[in-house]
C-alpha positions as CSV (number, residue, x, y, z in Angstrom):
1,X,0.8,-3.9,-20.0
2,X,-1.6,-1.2,-18.7
3,X,-0.2,2.0,-17.4
4,X,-1.9,5.0,-15.7
5,X,-0.6,8.5,-16.1
6,X,-1.6,11.2,-13.5
7,X,-0.7,14.9,-14.1
8,X,-2.7,18.1,-14.0
9,X,-0.6,19.7,-16.7
10,X,-2.7,18.8,-19.9
11,X,0.3,19.2,-22.3
12,X,2.7,17.2,-20.3
13,X,0.0,14.6,-19.6
14,X,-0.7,14.3,-23.3
15,X,2.9,14.2,-24.3
16,X,3.8,11.4,-21.8
17,X,0.7,9.4,-22.7
18,X,1.5,9.6,-26.3
19,X,5.1,8.6,-25.9
20,X,4.1,5.5,-23.8
21,X,1.5,4.6,-26.5
22,X,4.1,4.7,-29.2
23,X,6.1,2.3,-27.2
24,X,3.3,-0.2,-27.3
25,X,1.8,0.2,-23.9
26,X,-1.9,0.5,-23.0
27,X,-2.3,3.9,-21.3
28,X,-5.1,5.6,-19.4
29,X,-4.6,9.2,-18.1
30,X,-6.1,11.2,-15.3
31,X,-5.6,14.9,-14.4
32,X,-6.4,14.8,-10.7
33,X,-6.1,12.2,-7.7
34,X,-9.8,11.9,-7.5
35,X,-10.3,10.9,-11.1
36,X,-7.2,8.6,-10.8
37,X,-8.7,6.8,-7.9
38,X,-12.1,6.5,-9.8
39,X,-10.2,4.8,-12.6
40,X,-8.2,2.4,-10.2
41,X,-11.7,1.2,-9.0
42,X,-12.6,-0.1,-12.4
43,X,-9.4,-0.9,-14.1
44,X,-6.3,-3.1,-13.2
45,X,-2.9,-1.2,-13.9
46,X,0.5,-2.8,-14.0
47,X,2.3,0.6,-13.2
48,X,1.3,4.1,-12.2
49,X,3.2,7.2,-13.2
50,X,2.1,10.3,-11.1
51,X,3.2,13.9,-10.7
52,X,4.3,15.0,-7.3
53,X,2.5,18.4,-7.3
54,X,-1.3,17.6,-7.6
55,X,-4.5,19.5,-6.7
56,X,-5.9,18.5,-3.3
57,X,-3.3,15.6,-2.7
58,X,0.3,15.4,-3.3
59,X,1.9,12.5,-5.1
60,X,3.1,10.8,-1.9
61,X,-0.2,10.7,-0.5
62,X,-1.8,9.5,-3.6
63,X,0.9,6.8,-3.9
64,X,0.2,5.5,-0.3
65,X,-3.5,5.4,-1.1
66,X,-2.7,3.3,-4.3
67,X,-0.4,1.0,-2.3
68,X,-3.1,0.5,0.4
69,X,-5.6,-0.6,-2.2
70,X,-3.1,-2.5,-4.7
71,X,0.1,-3.2,-2.7
72,X,1.7,-4.8,-5.7
73,X,1.3,-1.9,-8.1
74,X,4.6,0.0,-8.7
75,X,4.4,3.9,-8.6
76,X,6.9,6.2,-10.3
77,X,6.8,9.8,-9.1
78,X,7.5,12.7,-11.4
79,X,8.2,16.2,-10.5
80,X,9.7,19.6,-11.3
81,X,11.1,20.0,-7.8
82,X,14.6,18.4,-7.5
83,X,14.5,17.7,-3.8
84,X,16.7,14.7,-2.7
85,X,15.0,14.6,0.6
86,X,11.5,14.1,-1.0
87,X,13.1,11.5,-3.3
88,X,14.4,9.5,-0.5
89,X,11.4,9.8,1.5
90,X,9.1,8.7,-1.4
91,X,11.3,5.6,-2.0
92,X,11.1,4.9,1.7
93,X,7.4,5.1,1.6
94,X,7.2,2.7,-1.4
95,X,7.8,4.5,-4.7
96,X,9.6,2.5,-7.2
97,X,11.5,5.5,-8.5
98,X,11.5,9.3,-8.5
99,X,12.1,11.0,-11.9
100,X,12.7,14.7,-12.4
101,X,11.3,17.0,-15.2
102,X,12.3,17.7,-17.8
103,X,11.9,13.9,-18.4
104,X,14.6,12.1,-20.5
105,X,12.5,9.8,-22.7
106,X,15.1,7.0,-22.9
107,X,15.7,6.9,-19.1
108,X,12.1,7.1,-18.3
109,X,11.3,4.2,-20.7
110,X,14.1,2.2,-19.1
111,X,12.7,2.9,-15.7
112,X,9.2,1.9,-16.8
113,X,10.6,-1.4,-18.1
114,X,12.5,-2.1,-15.0
115,X,9.5,-1.4,-12.8
116,X,7.3,-3.7,-14.9
117,X,9.9,-6.4,-14.7
118,X,10.4,-6.1,-10.9
119,X,9.3,-9.4,-9.3
120,X,6.4,-9.1,-6.9
121,X,5.1,-11.5,-4.2
122,X,2.4,-13.9,-5.3
123,X,-0.2,-12.4,-3.0
124,X,0.6,-9.0,-4.5
125,X,0.1,-10.4,-8.1
126,X,-3.4,-11.6,-7.4
127,X,-4.6,-7.9,-7.9
128,X,-3.5,-8.1,-11.6
129,X,-4.9,-10.1,-14.4
130,X,-1.9,-9.8,-16.8
131,X,1.3,-11.6,-16.7
132,X,4.4,-9.4,-16.5
133,X,5.9,-8.5,-19.9
134,X,8.5,-11.0,-21.0
135,X,11.5,-9.4,-22.6
136,X,15.4,-9.8,-22.6
137,X,15.7,-6.2,-23.5
138,X,15.9,-4.8,-27.1
139,X,19.3,-5.3,-28.8
140,X,21.3,-2.2,-28.1
141,X,22.6,-0.4,-31.3
142,X,25.9,1.4,-31.2
143,X,28.4,3.0,-33.5
144,X,31.9,1.4,-33.8
145,X,33.5,4.5,-35.6
146,X,36.6,4.8,-37.7
147,X,39.2,6.5,-35.4
148,X,42.1,4.5,-33.9
149,X,40.7,5.3,-30.5
150,X,37.2,4.0,-31.2
151,X,38.5,0.9,-33.0
152,X,40.8,0.0,-30.1
153,X,38.0,0.5,-27.6
154,X,35.6,-1.9,-29.3
155,X,38.5,-4.4,-30.0
156,X,39.0,-4.4,-26.2
157,X,35.3,-4.9,-25.7
158,X,35.3,-8.0,-27.9
159,X,38.2,-9.4,-26.0
160,X,37.0,-8.8,-22.4
161,X,33.2,-9.5,-22.9
162,X,33.2,-13.2,-23.1
163,X,35.3,-13.5,-19.8
164,X,34.3,-13.3,-16.2
165,X,36.7,-10.2,-15.4
166,X,35.5,-7.2,-13.7
167,X,35.8,-4.2,-15.9
168,X,36.4,-0.5,-14.9
169,X,35.3,2.0,-17.5
170,X,36.9,5.3,-17.5
171,X,35.6,8.4,-19.4
172,X,34.3,11.9,-19.1
173,X,30.6,12.5,-18.4
174,X,28.4,11.8,-21.5
175,X,30.9,9.6,-23.4
176,X,28.5,6.6,-23.2
177,X,30.0,4.5,-20.5
178,X,26.7,2.8,-19.6
179,X,26.4,1.9,-23.4
180,X,29.7,0.4,-23.4
181,X,28.9,-1.7,-20.3
182,X,25.6,-2.8,-21.9
183,X,27.4,-3.9,-25.0
184,X,29.9,-5.9,-22.9
185,X,26.9,-7.6,-21.1
186,X,25.3,-8.3,-24.6
187,X,28.5,-10.0,-25.9
188,X,29.0,-12.1,-22.8
189,X,27.7,-15.4,-21.8
190,X,25.2,-13.6,-19.4
191,X,23.4,-11.9,-22.3
192,X,20.2,-13.8,-21.6
193,X,20.2,-12.6,-17.9
194,X,19.6,-9.2,-16.4
195,X,21.8,-6.0,-16.9
196,X,21.2,-3.8,-13.9
197,X,22.5,-0.3,-13.8
198,X,23.0,1.8,-10.5
199,X,24.0,5.4,-10.1
200,X,26.3,5.2,-7.1
201,X,26.4,9.1,-6.8
202,X,22.9,9.1,-5.5
203,X,23.3,6.3,-2.8
204,X,23.4,7.7,0.6
205,X,24.9,5.8,3.5
206,X,21.5,5.1,4.9
207,X,19.8,3.7,1.8
208,X,22.8,2.2,0.0
209,X,22.8,-1.1,1.8
210,X,19.1,-1.6,1.2
211,X,19.3,-0.6,-2.6
212,X,22.3,-2.9,-3.2
213,X,21.5,-5.9,-0.9
214,X,17.8,-5.6,-0.1
215,X,16.0,-5.6,3.2
216,X,13.4,-7.5,5.1
217,X,10.1,-6.3,6.4
218,X,10.6,-4.2,9.6
219,X,14.3,-3.8,9.1
220,X,13.8,0.0,9.4
221,X,11.0,2.5,9.5
222,X,9.3,2.4,6.2
223,X,10.3,-1.1,5.4
224,X,6.8,-2.5,5.1
225,X,7.7,-5.5,3.0
226,X,10.5,-7.6,1.9
227,X,12.6,-6.1,-0.9
228,X,15.2,-7.6,-3.1
229,X,18.4,-5.6,-3.6
230,X,20.0,-4.9,-7.0
231,X,22.5,-7.8,-6.5
232,X,19.8,-10.2,-6.3
233,X,17.9,-8.7,-9.3
234,X,21.1,-9.0,-11.3
235,X,21.9,-12.5,-10.0
236,X,23.3,-14.5,-12.9
237,X,23.8,-11.3,-15.0
238,X,25.7,-8.1,-14.9
239,X,25.6,-5.3,-12.2
240,X,26.7,-1.9,-13.5
241,X,28.0,0.6,-10.9
242,X,28.1,3.9,-12.5
243,X,30.2,6.7,-10.9
244,X,31.5,4.3,-8.4
245,X,34.0,6.9,-7.2
246,X,31.1,8.8,-5.5
247,X,30.2,5.6,-3.3
248,X,30.1,6.4,0.5
249,X,33.3,5.1,2.1
250,X,31.4,3.1,4.6
251,X,29.5,1.4,1.6
252,X,32.8,0.6,-0.1
253,X,33.6,-1.6,2.8
254,X,30.4,-3.6,2.5
255,X,30.7,-3.9,-1.3
256,X,34.3,-5.2,-0.8
257,X,33.0,-7.9,1.5
258,X,30.3,-8.9,-0.9
259,X,32.8,-9.2,-3.8
260,X,35.2,-11.2,-1.9
261,X,32.6,-13.6,-0.4
262,X,30.0,-13.6,-3.1
263,X,27.4,-13.6,-0.4
264,X,24.9,-10.9,0.6
265,X,22.6,-10.5,3.6
266,X,19.6,-8.4,3.2
267,X,19.4,-5.6,5.8
268,X,17.7,-6.9,9.0
269,X,18.4,-10.6,8.1
270,X,21.1,-13.1,9.0
271,X,20.3,-15.4,6.0
272,X,23.1,-15.6,3.6
273,X,22.4,-15.5,0.0
274,X,24.8,-16.6,-2.6
275,X,25.2,-14.4,-5.7
276,X,26.8,-14.7,-9.1
277,X,27.1,-11.4,-10.5
278,X,29.6,-9.8,-13.0
279,X,30.6,-6.3,-11.9
280,X,31.3,-3.6,-14.4
281,X,32.1,-0.1,-12.9
282,X,32.4,3.4,-14.3
283,X,33.8,6.6,-13.3
284,X,34.6,10.1,-14.8
285,X,37.3,10.7,-12.2
286,X,40.8,9.1,-11.7
287,X,40.3,6.4,-8.9
288,X,43.9,5.8,-9.1
289,X,44.6,9.2,-7.5
290,X,42.1,8.7,-4.8
291,X,42.6,5.1,-3.9
292,X,45.4,5.8,-1.4
293,X,43.5,8.5,0.3
294,X,40.4,8.1,2.4
295,X,38.2,8.7,-0.7
296,X,38.4,5.3,-2.3
297,X,39.6,2.0,-1.0
298,X,42.8,0.6,-2.6
299,X,41.6,-3.0,-2.1
300,X,38.3,-2.3,-3.7
301,X,39.9,-0.5,-6.7
302,X,41.8,-3.7,-7.5
303,X,38.7,-5.9,-7.1
304,X,36.8,-3.8,-9.7
305,X,39.7,-3.2,-12.0
306,X,40.7,-6.5,-13.5
307,X,40.4,-4.9,-17.0
308,X,40.4,-1.2,-17.7
309,X,38.7,0.5,-20.6
310,X,39.2,4.1,-21.6
311,X,36.2,5.8,-23.5
312,X,37.7,8.7,-25.4
313,X,35.9,12.2,-25.4
314,X,34.1,13.1,-28.7
315,X,36.6,15.9,-29.4
316,X,39.2,13.3,-29.8
317,X,37.3,11.3,-32.3
318,X,35.7,13.9,-34.6
319,X,36.1,11.6,-37.6
320,X,33.3,9.5,-36.0
321,X,31.2,12.7,-35.7
322,X,29.1,12.3,-38.9
323,X,28.2,8.7,-38.1
324,X,27.0,9.6,-34.7
325,X,25.1,12.5,-36.1
326,X,23.2,10.2,-38.5
327,X,22.5,7.7,-35.8
328,X,21.0,10.3,-33.5
329,X,19.0,11.9,-36.2
330,X,17.4,8.6,-37.1
331,X,16.7,8.0,-33.4
332,X,15.2,11.4,-32.8
333,X,13.1,11.3,-36.0
334,X,11.7,7.9,-34.9
335,X,10.9,9.1,-31.4
336,X,9.4,12.6,-32.5
337,X,7.5,11.1,-35.5
338,X,9.4,13.3,-37.9
339,X,10.6,12.8,-41.6
340,X,14.2,12.0,-41.8
341,X,16.4,15.0,-41.8
342,X,20.0,15.9,-42.7
343,X,22.4,18.4,-41.6
344,X,23.5,21.4,-43.7
345,X,27.1,21.8,-44.4
346,X,27.2,24.9,-42.3
347,X,26.0,22.9,-39.2
348,X,28.3,20.0,-39.9
349,X,31.2,22.5,-40.0
350,X,30.0,24.1,-36.7
351,X,29.9,20.7,-35.2
352,X,33.4,19.7,-36.2
353,X,34.7,23.0,-34.7
354,X,33.0,22.6,-31.4
355,X,34.8,21.3,-28.4
356,X,31.9,19.1,-27.1
357,X,32.3,19.4,-23.3
358,X,29.1,17.2,-22.9
359,X,30.4,14.6,-25.3
360,X,27.9,12.2,-26.9
361,X,25.1,13.0,-24.5
362,X,25.4,16.8,-25.6
363,X,25.4,15.8,-29.2
364,X,22.4,13.7,-28.9
365,X,20.3,16.2,-26.9
366,X,21.3,19.0,-29.4
367,X,20.2,16.9,-32.4
368,X,17.0,16.0,-30.9
369,X,16.2,19.6,-30.2
370,X,17.2,20.6,-33.8
371,X,15.0,17.7,-35.3
372,X,12.1,19.1,-33.3
373,X,12.5,22.6,-34.4
374,X,13.5,22.1,-38.1
375,X,10.6,23.1,-40.3
376,X,12.0,21.3,-43.3
377,X,14.1,18.1,-43.9
378,X,17.4,20.1,-43.5
379,X,18.8,21.1,-40.1
380,X,20.2,24.5,-40.4
381,X,22.1,27.0,-38.1
382,X,18.7,28.5,-37.2
383,X,17.9,25.4,-35.1
384,X,21.1,25.4,-33.1
385,X,21.6,27.4,-29.8
386,X,23.1,31.0,-30.2
387,X,26.4,29.8,-29.0
388,X,27.1,27.8,-32.1
389,X,26.7,30.8,-34.4
390,X,30.3,31.6,-34.0
391,X,31.9,28.2,-34.2
392,X,33.4,28.2,-37.6
393,X,36.8,29.0,-36.5
394,X,36.3,28.8,-32.6
395,X,36.0,26.3,-29.8
396,X,33.0,27.5,-27.9
397,X,32.2,26.5,-24.5
398,X,28.7,25.4,-24.2
399,X,26.6,28.0,-22.4
400,X,29.5,30.5,-22.2
401,X,30.2,33.4,-24.4
402,X,33.9,33.1,-24.0
403,X,36.0,31.3,-26.7
404,X,39.4,30.3,-27.7
405,X,40.8,30.8,-31.2
406,X,42.0,27.7,-32.9
407,X,45.2,29.3,-34.0
408,X,46.0,30.0,-30.3
409,X,45.5,26.4,-29.0
410,X,48.8,25.1,-30.3
411,X,50.6,27.6,-28.0
412,X,48.6,26.6,-24.9
413,X,48.4,23.5,-22.8
414,X,45.3,21.7,-23.8
415,X,44.7,20.4,-20.2
416,X,44.7,23.9,-18.9
417,X,42.3,25.0,-21.7
418,X,39.8,22.4,-20.8
419,X,40.2,23.1,-17.1
420,X,39.6,26.9,-17.6
421,X,36.4,26.0,-19.8
422,X,35.1,23.7,-17.1
423,X,35.7,26.3,-14.4
424,X,33.9,28.9,-16.4
425,X,31.1,26.7,-17.3
426,X,30.5,25.5,-13.6
427,X,30.5,29.3,-12.5
428,X,28.0,30.3,-15.2
429,X,25.7,27.5,-14.5
430,X,25.8,28.1,-10.7
431,X,25.1,31.7,-11.2
432,X,22.3,31.0,-13.7
433,X,20.6,28.6,-11.1
434,X,21.2,31.1,-8.2
435,X,23.6,28.5,-6.7
436,X,21.1,25.8,-6.6
437,X,23.6,23.0,-6.6
438,X,21.0,20.2,-7.4
439,X,19.7,22.1,-10.4
440,X,23.3,23.0,-11.4
441,X,24.3,19.4,-11.3
442,X,21.4,18.3,-13.3
443,X,22.2,21.0,-16.1
444,X,25.9,19.9,-16.1
445,X,24.9,16.2,-16.4
446,X,26.8,15.2,-13.3
447,X,25.7,14.1,-9.9
448,X,25.8,16.5,-6.9
449,X,28.7,14.8,-5.2
450,X,30.8,15.3,-8.3
451,X,29.8,19.0,-8.5
452,X,30.8,19.4,-4.7
453,X,34.2,17.9,-5.5
454,X,34.8,20.1,-8.4
455,X,33.8,23.1,-6.5
456,X,36.3,22.3,-3.9
457,X,39.0,21.3,-6.2
458,X,38.8,24.5,-8.4
459,X,38.2,26.8,-5.3
460,X,34.9,28.1,-6.7
461,X,33.1,30.5,-4.4
462,X,29.7,28.8,-4.1
């Protein structure tokens, strides 16, 4: 597969090109729209990744020009500017996906793979000389752990995976709910079919039906060609609906009907399309508390919750910490082309005394940073953020100077402690981002609708 990277930032262009090369793609790079269009005249590309802010022509204009010449070539837009309106507009105009900087390599790679797998019409494929990459996806590696909570979780996964039951996965942000869903898929009879993940938190009322069920050409402004929805893409396989609690209420009604009838209609079409999809959903909130209100439908709740799984937070399974550290170190060293590294005893102690509000995602990101910064094969406290310097006998809230002494925890309600930490963290991040809620949500690793709910719930002045 041949990819084209377009970015006027030389360092980012080089980094992204190198990353894609290491993942066995052929890659050409350009630093301006003009040089990109020249390359497109002489080469056939299966995918284009372009920055949004470019000299002389923005990414959307460039994408439209590429689509005019090569209608079947998917385009991924990358930008520093987290503007949901720009994202929605770019997808309406034909972008495959919209990705924010700083780019998460794993997520970007997953998006690239999905874009290359996306089925195109025969007349669009005439422009390319290579066949799509054939892959069932690499086998996902995961840690079972040794704590009772972890062992119970994976025992339940083994039990429910071979069935057709809909699964609802509960867990805090960053605990690895999508990984659990993917493992269920891999252990199921649908393993040789597609696993498709959707973040329901970013689906607006206007675009949700098109994204889920597809549309036909001319169904709405910007619908220049037929498009399969994610239900069709996942047909025969598994559809993962992440943060389903944030799905707009009107869309919940449409989803319920599809789950009941197992039939979809593309937007703008009367043709009924039968679908066979297993639904796995996830949320970091309690749907049981919202299902009798107007936030989440009670009947939909029972449809998606034939079997419930709880993914425990990292602070409740610290006996698994060293195993996860070793796994993430190996992964980071491979991705960053570094020699294998180990944690110093001081770092390991600091990790064990930390509360991990961001769970496994926070641990993974912290280790990747430390691997990158470590000048030797030993990761020391020098490679950790400043907040970890005082964690030997303290739970430290990430990004917050305040702390709670361990010997005081036994005399306090743990839920109240966690709530106070969450409130302080949200307040600090909002202040640091000058109350830019899109940016704050990204830093907190939650979607914007979840952030708005927490601001309202905690009465935060924002």
